[in-house]
C-alpha positions in Angstrom: 78.3 -55.3 -27.5 74.7 -55.4 -28.4 73.0 -58.9 -27.6 71.3 -60.4 -30.3 69.3 -63.5 -29.5 69.2 -66.2 -32.3 67.4 -69.6 -32.8 68.8 -72.4 -34.9 65.9 -73.4 -37.0 68.2 -76.0 -38.6 70.4 -77.8 -36.6 73.3 -77.8 -39.5 72.9 -74.1 -39.5 76.2 -72.1 -39.0 76.4 -69.5 -36.5 77.1 -66.2 -38.1 80.9 -65.0 -37.3 82.9 -61.9 -37.5 85.9 -62.2 -40.1 88.2 -60.3 -37.9 88.3 -58.6 -34.4 87.7 -55.4 -35.9 85.1 -56.5 -38.1 81.8 -54.6 -38.5 79.7 -57.3 -39.8 78.8 -60.9 -39.5 79.1 -63.5 -42.3 76.1 -65.4 -42.7 76.2 -68.9 -44.0 74.4 -71.0 -46.6 72.1 -73.6 -44.8 70.7 -75.4 -48.0 71.1 -78.0 -50.5 73.6 -77.1 -53.0 72.0 -75.1 -55.5 72.8 -73.4 -59.1 71.7 -70.0 -59.5 71.6 -69.3 -63.1 72.5 -66.3 -65.1 70.7 -63.1 -64.2 68.4 -64.8 -61.8 68.1 -64.6 -58.1 67.4 -67.6 -55.5 66.5 -67.3 -52.0 68.6 -69.2 -49.6 68.1 -70.2 -46.2 70.4 -69.7 -43.4 68.8 -71.8 -40.9 68.7 -69.1 -38.4 66.1 -66.6 -36.9 67.2 -63.6 -35.0 65.8 -61.4 -31.9 67.4 -57.8 -32.0 66.8 -55.8 -29.0 64.2 -52.9 -28.9 65.3 -50.2 -31.2 67.8 -52.5 -33.1 67.6 -54.2 -36.9 69.8 -56.3 -38.5 70.8 -55.1 -42.2 71.8 -57.8 -45.0 74.9 -56.5 -47.1 77.0 -58.1 -49.7 80.4 -59.8 -49.4 82.9 -58.1 -51.2 84.5 -61.1 -52.4 81.4 -62.3 -54.0 80.4 -58.8 -55.2 83.7 -59.1 -57.0 82.2 -62.1 -58.8 79.0 -60.4 -59.6 76.7 -62.4 -56.8 74.8 -59.9 -54.7 72.2 -60.2 -52.0 69.5 -58.3 -52.8 69.3 -56.1 -49.6 67.1 -56.6 -46.6 66.2 -55.5 -43.3 65.8 -58.1 -40.2 63.3 -56.1 -38.0 63.2 -56.4 -34.4 59.8 -58.1 -34.3 60.2 -60.6 -37.1 61.0 -64.3 -35.9 61.2 -66.4 -39.1 64.0 -68.0 -41.2 66.5 -65.5 -42.4 66.5 -66.0 -46.4 68.9 -64.2 -48.5 67.7 -63.4 -51.9 71.1 -64.1 -53.8 71.4 -62.5 -57.4 73.8 -63.7 -60.1 74.3 -60.8 -62.3 77.1 -62.8 -64.6 76.6 -64.4 -67.7 77.7 -68.1 -66.1 75.8 -70.2 -63.4 77.0 -69.9 -60.0 77.0 -72.4 -57.3 76.2 -72.2 -53.8 77.1 -75.2 -51.2 76.0 -75.8 -47.8 78.1 -73.8 -45.6 79.1 -70.9 -48.1 79.5 -67.4 -46.7 76.5 -65.7 -48.8 76.1 -62.3 -47.1 76.7 -60.5 -44.1 74.8 -58.6 -41.4 75.3 -55.4 -39.8 73.6 -54.3 -36.3 71.8 -51.1 -36.8 70.2 -48.9 -34.1 67.0 -47.0 -35.9 64.4 -44.6 -35.0 60.9 -44.4 -36.6 59.7 -41.3 -38.4 57.2 -38.9 -37.2 55.7 -37.6 -40.5 54.2 -34.1 -40.7 52.4 -33.0 -43.9 53.1 -29.2 -44.7 52.1 -27.2 -47.6 55.6 -25.8 -48.3 59.0 -27.1 -47.8 62.1 -24.9 -47.0 63.8 -23.9 -50.1 67.7 -25.2 -50.7 70.2 -24.4 -53.2 69.6 -27.7 -54.9 65.8 -27.5 -54.7 64.4 -30.4 -56.7 67.5 -31.4 -59.0 67.5 -34.9 -58.8 69.9 -37.6 -60.4 73.5 -36.3 -60.9 72.6 -32.9 -59.9 75.2 -32.3 -57.1 77.5 -33.4 -59.5 77.7 -30.3 -61.5 
């Protein structure tokens, strides 16, 4: 297991939890006053937590399947290893109905990811491939 240090910024924050013994992501909980997300809008919701992943790791914010099936999605996000502020979840309501978020609701998940930075090398030409510059939908033909 990868050690992830965290700090409660708000004493009422809920510590992230795994839903089961084999879950790969931890649930994140709302730490805020109850809010209503109007249809087709996004609201930033605090978790009351900040994190310190170890060197070479970051945390990725992902949707919860239960909320996604209702049309409620976090708008993604990465918690870099050097970010120390509160983790906020930009929660989007894709439906035509208001959606209520209450303090303590599970609103997103975080996955622990190892990463490497790239060394970009500019060249005059790239190797050719069968796909070439075929874009959207080109691999489904």
